[in-house]
C-alpha positions in Angstrom: -177.6 -70.7 -1.3 -179.6 -67.9 -2.9 -176.4 -66.4 -4.3 -175.3 -69.7 -5.8 -178.7 -70.2 -7.4 -178.5 -66.7 -9.0 -175.0 -67.4 -10.3 -175.6 -70.9 -11.5 -176.9 -70.0 -14.9 -173.9 -67.8 -15.7 -170.9 -69.8 -14.5 -168.6 -71.3 -17.1 -165.1 -72.8 -17.0 -163.7 -69.5 -18.1 -165.4 -67.2 -15.6 -166.1 -69.4 -12.5 -163.0 -68.4 -10.6 -163.3 -64.7 -11.1 -167.1 -64.5 -10.8 -167.2 -66.6 -7.6 -164.3 -64.5 -6.2 -166.2 -61.3 -6.7 -169.4 -62.7 -5.3 -167.9 -63.9 -2.1 -169.5 -62.3 1.0 -171.9 -60.3 -1.0 -175.6 -59.9 -0.4 -178.4 -61.0 -2.8 -178.8 -57.5 -4.1 -175.0 -57.1 -4.6 -174.9 -60.4 -6.5 -177.8 -59.3 -8.7 -175.8 -56.0 -9.4 -172.7 -58.1 -10.1 -174.6 -60.2 -12.7 -176.1 -57.1 -14.3 -172.5 -55.7 -14.7 -171.1 -58.9 -16.2 -174.1 -59.8 -18.3 -176.1 -56.6 -19.1 -179.6 -57.0 -20.7 -181.6 -54.5 -22.7 -184.3 -52.4 -21.1 -188.0 -53.3 -21.2 -190.8 -51.3 -22.7 -193.2 -49.9 -20.0 -196.6 -51.6 -20.0 -199.8 -51.4 -17.9 -202.0 -54.4 -18.0 -205.3 -55.2 -16.0 -204.8 -58.3 -14.0 -207.2 -61.2 -14.5 -204.7 -63.9 -13.5 -200.9 -64.0 -13.2 -199.3 -60.9 -14.8 -196.8 -61.6 -17.5 -193.1 -60.9 -16.7 -192.0 -57.3 -17.3 -195.5 -55.9 -17.0 -196.6 -53.1 -14.6 -200.0 -54.3 -13.5 -203.1 -52.8 -11.8 -206.1 -54.4 -10.1 -209.3 -53.4 -11.9 -212.1 -52.4 -9.5 -214.6 -54.9 -10.8 -214.8 -58.0 -13.0 -213.1 -61.4 -12.7 -209.9 -60.0 -11.3 -207.7 -62.1 -9.0 -207.8 -61.0 -5.4 -205.0 -58.9 -4.0 -204.0 -61.9 -1.8 -202.8 -63.6 -5.0 -200.7 -60.7 -6.2 -197.1 -61.4 -7.0 -194.4 -59.8 -4.9 -193.0 -56.5 -6.1 -189.7 -57.0 -8.0 -186.7 -54.7 -8.6 -184.1 -56.4 -10.7 -180.9 -54.9 -12.2 -180.6 -55.3 -15.9 -177.4 -53.5 -16.4 -175.2 -51.0 -14.4 -177.4 -48.2 -15.6 -180.9 -49.7 -15.6 -183.3 -51.8 -13.5 -186.5 -53.6 -14.1 -189.4 -52.7 -11.8 -192.5 -54.8 -11.5 -195.4 -54.4 -9.1 -199.2 -54.6 -8.7 -201.2 -51.5 -7.9 -204.8 -50.5 -7.4 -206.9 -49.3 -10.4 -206.7 -45.8 -8.9 -203.0 -45.8 -9.5 -203.5 -46.0 -13.2 -205.9 -43.0 -13.2 -203.4 -40.9 -11.2 -200.6 -41.9 -13.5 -202.6 -40.9 -16.6 -203.4 -37.6 -14.8 -199.7 -37.0 -14.2 -198.9 -37.7 -17.9 -201.5 -35.1 -18.9 -200.2 -32.5 -16.4 -196.6 -33.0 -17.5 -197.3 -33.2 -21.2 -195.2 -30.1 -21.9 -192.4 -31.1 -19.6 -192.3 -34.8 -20.6 -194.0 -35.0 -24.0 -193.3 -38.7 -24.4 -195.2 -39.5 -21.2 -192.4 -41.9 -20.3 -193.5 -43.8 -17.1 -190.0 -44.2 -15.7 -189.3 -40.5 -16.0 -192.6 -39.5 -14.4 -192.3 -41.9 -11.5 -188.6 -40.8 -10.9 -189.7 -37.2 -10.9 -192.5 -38.0 -8.4 -190.0 -39.9 -6.2 -187.5 -37.0 -6.3 -190.2 -34.7 -4.9 -191.4 -37.2 -2.3 -187.9 -37.8 -1.0 -187.3 -34.1 -0.8 -190.5 -33.6 1.2 -189.8 -36.5 3.6 -186.2 -35.5 4.1 -187.3 -32.0 5.0 -189.9 -33.4 7.4 -187.4 -35.6 9.1 -184.4 -33.4 9.2 -185.7 -29.9 8.8 -185.1 -27.4 6.0 -181.4 -27.1 6.9 -181.7 -23.4 7.6 -180.4 -22.2 10.9 -183.0 -21.4 13.5 -183.2 -20.7 17.1 -182.8 -23.9 19.0 -185.5 -24.7 21.5 -184.4 -26.1 24.9 -185.2 -29.7 25.4 -187.3 -30.4 28.5 -185.5 -32.3 31.3 -186.2 -36.1 31.0 -187.4 -35.8 27.4 -186.3 -38.3 24.8 -186.8 -35.8 22.0 -183.8 -35.6 19.6 -183.5 -32.0 18.2 -183.7 -31.7 14.5 -180.1 -30.4 14.1 -178.8 -33.5 16.0 -181.0 -35.8 13.8 -179.6 -34.2 10.7 -176.0 -34.5 11.8 -176.4 -38.2 12.9 -178.2 -39.2 9.6 -175.5 -37.4 7.6 -172.7 -39.0 9.5 -174.2 -42.5 9.4 -175.3 -42.3 5.8 -178.9 -43.2 6.6 -177.9 -46.8 7.3 -177.8 -49.0 10.4 -174.5 -48.7 12.2 -174.4 -52.2 13.8 -171.2 -54.1 13.0 -170.8 -57.8 13.7 -167.8 -59.6 15.2 -166.2 -59.9 11.7 -166.4 -56.2 11.1 -169.3 -56.3 8.6 -171.8 -53.5 8.9 -175.5 -54.0 8.7 -176.8 -52.9 5.2 -180.4 -52.1 6.4 -181.7 -48.7 5.5 -185.3 -49.1 6.4 -187.1 -48.9 9.8 -184.2 -46.8 11.2 -184.4 -45.0 14.5 -181.9 -42.7 16.2 -180.8 -44.4 19.4 -178.5 -43.5 22.3 -175.1 -45.4 22.4 -174.9 -44.9 26.1 -178.6 -45.5 26.9 -180.9 -42.6 27.7 -182.4 -44.7 30.5 -178.9 -44.7 32.1 -178.5 -40.9 31.7 -176.9 -41.0 28.3 -176.8 -37.5 26.8 -178.6 -36.6 23.6 -175.6 -35.5 21.6 -174.4 -36.3 18.1 -171.5 -38.3 19.5 -173.8 -40.4 21.7 -176.5 -41.1 19.1 -176.5 -43.5 16.1 -178.8 -45.1 13.6 -180.0 -48.6 14.3 -182.5 -50.8 12.4 -185.4 -52.4 14.2 -183.7 -55.8 14.7 -180.4 -54.4 16.0 -182.2 -51.9 18.2 -183.9 -54.9 19.9 -180.6 -56.8 20.0 -178.8 -53.9 21.6 -181.6 -53.5 24.2 -181.2 -57.2 25.2 -177.5 -56.7 25.6 -177.9 -53.6 27.8 -180.9 -54.5 29.9 -181.1 -58.3 29.8 -183.8 -60.6 28.5 -185.8 -60.7 31.7 -185.9 -56.9 32.0 -187.1 -56.6 28.4 -189.8 -59.2 28.8 -191.0 -57.4 32.0 -191.2 -54.1 30.1 -193.1 -55.7 27.3 -195.6 -57.2 29.7 -196.0 -53.8 31.4 -196.6 -52.0 28.1 -199.2 -54.6 27.1 -201.0 -54.2 30.4 -201.0 -50.4 30.1 -202.4 -50.7 26.6 -205.2 -53.1 27.7 -206.2 -50.8 30.6 -205.7 -47.6 28.7 -203.7 -46.2 31.6 -201.2 -43.3 31.4 -197.7 -44.5 30.3 -194.8 -44.2 32.7 -192.5 -41.2 32.4 -189.5 -43.3 31.9 -190.0 -45.1 28.6 -189.3 -48.8 28.2 -186.7 -50.1 25.8 -188.2 -50.9 22.4 -190.1 -54.2 22.0 -188.2 -56.7 19.9 -191.2 -57.7 17.9 -189.4 -59.0 14.8 -186.8 -61.1 16.6 -188.8 -64.3 17.3 -189.8 -64.5 13.6 -186.2 -64.4 12.5 -185.2 -67.3 14.7 -188.2 -69.3 13.6 -187.2 -68.8 10.0 -183.7 -70.0 10.7 -185.1 -73.1 12.5 -187.3 -73.9 9.5 -184.4 -73.4 7.1 -182.2 -75.8 9.0 -185.0 -78.5 8.9 -185.3 -78.1 5.2 -181.6 -78.5 4.9 -182.0 -82.0 6.5 -181.2 -81.4 10.2 -183.6 -82.9 12.8 -186.0 -80.5 14.5 -184.5 -81.0 17.9 -181.0 -80.4 16.6 -182.2 -77.2 14.8 -183.9 -75.9 17.9 -180.8 -76.5 20.1 -178.5 -74.8 17.6 -180.7 -71.8 17.3 -180.9 -71.4 21.1 -177.1 -71.5 21.2 -176.8 -68.8 18.5 -179.5 -66.7 20.3 -177.1 -66.3 23.2 -174.2 -65.1 21.1 -173.6 -61.6 19.6 -174.7 -62.6 16.1 -176.3 -60.1 13.8 -180.1 -60.8 14.1 -180.7 -61.4 10.4 -181.5 -64.8 8.7 -178.3 -65.2 6.8 -175.8 -64.6 9.6 -177.9 -66.5 12.1 -178.1 -69.5 9.6 -174.4 -69.5 9.1 -173.8 -69.5 12.8 -176.3 -72.3 13.4 -174.7 -74.5 10.7 -171.3 -73.9 12.3 -172.7 -75.2 15.6 -174.2 -78.2 13.9 -171.2 -79.1 11.8 -168.1 -78.4 14.0 
């Protein structure tokens, strides 16, 4: 539905067949990129505007420290929108201190970037941040003497982390029944394919990247719902009593999963289905091997409701 809404303002009799064909099975971000390629728009001039109410479109805004500023709770969501194949529009709200740091960076880089262009400065800052964080996660890449891993330790050596991330492209490796790979690149963890709790080795071949949702989904598949809930209860009890954790770690807590299913139930009700029907459909989908993201779950639930 979101994809159709994005495309609706661009469809004509002449392009509807080709444009819809290219948009089929694409995510929201991919459809935005498709529209930017078909209908490129000019770039926007960078602006910084103190927020007293709703910021105007295309403005990079900051919260002033005092005055009649709107509260951060009213801040609009950050926005990254493709304008053309070579440019994007970025819009977000930042603290007043951000503006001071930005001006300081412009001053320090006045010889390197005389124009003080915001996009160039922020891209340079991101390049350096990415380099630092990549080195922190995967090491410098230089060969060094490998330290032996202690028996029973879940620690994944840096060289194995580096190899797994390089092989998996820093993207979740979960693939659904139709062969579609999860596109998530955030909140990734290195997990054992043959579980560590079942004596799975910590090797490149037995490790992969999974996002938070699919890590929880895989844990349910391997250990079962009852076992997961017991481990969650044990972890909470240990936290409340500040006791020492067990040596054998529990599978990860699927914290985000209930929220996803609740979103799907709400969406079905908004589409006109009765609450009881929506609840029953979601429960059926929960028992299947469906990718635990809103769109795949919604499609599966609609298929249950409209056989």
